[in-house]
C-alpha positions as CSV (number, residue, x, y, z in Angstrom):
1,M,-81.6,-49.7,-160.3
2,K,-81.3,-50.5,-156.5
3,M,-79.9,-53.9,-158.0
4,I,-77.5,-52.6,-160.2
5,K,-75.5,-50.2,-157.4
6,P,-74.5,-53.6,-155.2
7,I,-74.4,-55.7,-158.5
8,F,-71.6,-53.0,-159.2
9,I,-69.5,-52.5,-156.3
10,C,-68.9,-56.4,-155.7
11,L,-67.7,-56.7,-159.1
12,A,-65.2,-53.9,-158.3
13,C,-64.1,-55.7,-155.2
14,I,-63.5,-58.5,-157.1
15,L,-61.9,-57.1,-159.8
16,S,-59.6,-55.2,-157.2
17,L,-58.8,-58.3,-155.6
18,A,-57.7,-60.3,-158.4
19,G,-55.5,-57.5,-159.1
20,C,-53.4,-58.3,-155.9
21,A,-52.9,-61.8,-156.7
22,R,-50.1,-63.5,-155.0
23,T,-48.9,-65.3,-156.8
24,A,-46.7,-65.1,-160.2
25,A,-44.9,-66.9,-163.1
26,I,-41.1,-68.5,-161.7
27,N,-38.8,-66.1,-163.2
28,N,-35.7,-68.2,-164.7
29,V,-32.9,-65.8,-165.2
30,N,-30.5,-66.5,-168.1
31,T,-28.0,-63.4,-168.6
32,S,-25.1,-63.6,-171.1
33,L,-21.9,-61.6,-170.0
34,T,-20.5,-59.1,-172.7
35,A,-17.2,-59.5,-171.1
36,Q,-14.9,-63.1,-170.6
37,Y,-14.5,-63.9,-166.5
38,P,-12.3,-66.7,-165.4
39,E,-14.9,-69.4,-164.4
40,E,-12.6,-69.0,-160.8
41,Q,-13.9,-65.6,-160.8
42,L,-17.8,-65.5,-161.4
43,K,-18.1,-68.7,-159.1
44,T,-16.8,-66.0,-156.6
45,A,-19.0,-63.3,-157.3
46,I,-21.7,-65.9,-157.6
47,L,-21.1,-67.2,-154.0
48,Q,-20.2,-63.7,-152.3
49,A,-23.7,-62.4,-153.7
50,G,-25.3,-65.2,-152.6
51,L,-24.1,-64.9,-149.3
52,A,-25.1,-60.9,-148.9
53,D,-28.5,-61.8,-149.8
54,K,-28.6,-64.9,-147.1
55,W,-28.4,-67.4,-149.8
56,I,-26.2,-70.6,-148.3
57,M,-24.4,-71.5,-151.5
58,T,-23.4,-74.7,-152.1
59,P,-20.7,-75.9,-155.5
60,A,-22.0,-78.7,-156.5
61,Q,-19.6,-79.1,-159.1
62,P,-17.7,-77.5,-161.9
63,G,-19.5,-74.9,-163.5
64,V,-23.0,-75.5,-160.8
65,I,-23.5,-74.1,-157.4
66,N,-26.8,-75.0,-155.3
67,G,-28.5,-72.1,-153.7
68,R,-31.0,-72.3,-151.0
69,L,-33.0,-69.7,-149.2
70,N,-34.4,-70.1,-145.4
71,L,-37.0,-67.1,-144.3
72,R,-38.7,-67.8,-141.4
73,T,-41.3,-70.6,-143.0
74,H,-40.5,-70.6,-146.5
75,Q,-37.9,-72.3,-148.5
76,A,-36.4,-71.9,-152.5
77,D,-33.9,-73.9,-153.6
78,I,-32.1,-72.8,-157.1
79,R,-29.4,-74.4,-159.7
80,I,-26.4,-71.6,-160.4
81,T,-25.3,-73.0,-163.8
82,Y,-21.9,-71.1,-164.7
83,N,-19.8,-70.9,-167.5
84,A,-17.1,-68.0,-169.5
85,N,-20.4,-66.7,-171.5
86,G,-22.8,-66.5,-168.8
87,Y,-24.6,-68.4,-165.9
88,K,-28.3,-69.1,-165.5
89,I,-30.6,-68.8,-161.6
90,T,-32.9,-72.2,-162.4
91,Y,-36.1,-73.1,-159.6
92,V,-35.2,-76.2,-158.6
93,A,-38.3,-76.4,-155.3
94,S,-39.4,-74.2,-152.3
95,K,-41.6,-75.0,-149.4
96,N,-44.3,-72.1,-148.1
97,L,-44.4,-70.5,-151.6
98,L,-47.4,-71.4,-153.2
99,A,-45.6,-73.3,-155.7
100,D,-48.4,-75.0,-157.6
101,G,-46.1,-77.1,-160.0
102,K,-47.6,-74.9,-163.5
103,G,-45.1,-72.4,-163.1
104,Q,-46.5,-70.3,-160.7
105,I,-44.7,-69.2,-157.5
106,H,-45.0,-66.2,-154.8
107,R,-44.0,-63.5,-155.8
108,N,-41.3,-62.5,-153.4
109,Y,-39.5,-65.6,-155.1
110,N,-39.0,-63.2,-158.3
111,N,-38.2,-60.6,-156.6
112,W,-35.2,-63.2,-153.9
113,I,-34.0,-63.4,-157.7
114,S,-34.0,-60.6,-159.3
115,N,-32.0,-59.0,-156.3
116,L,-29.6,-61.7,-156.8
117,D,-29.2,-61.2,-160.1
118,R,-28.0,-57.8,-159.5
119,D,-26.1,-58.4,-157.3
120,I,-23.8,-61.1,-158.6
121,Q,-23.7,-58.4,-161.8
122,L,-22.5,-55.9,-159.5
123,K,-19.6,-58.3,-158.4
124,L,-18.2,-59.0,-161.3
125,S,-18.2,-54.9,-162.6
126,A,-16.7,-54.7,-159.3
127,A,-14.0,-57.0,-159.7
128,H,-13.4,-56.0,-163.3
């Protein structure tokens, strides 16, 4: 009976630490737009939203913008493809974000992408 209590406590500690995982599945965003926007307006909204969220946004070619976020020693690279119907935010690479090559990355990455997606939508709705 005395042995069961320490085992139970150890098991509870292990399970609680497992719930504090620092990684999550990489969130790639695929947003369809209900309204039609000229591609130049969509490009501007993406660039402005990225700038507001501290992303370095670089137009690569028509319909494609590369983004980079540098926070302390962490770096995330994304690619945003867009057209009149919507846009996609896709993970490209990262440094110091616990990416494992199997689709897992530090959970903060998904927060940054969600914020960027939300801000793009806000810029579009404000311009419409």
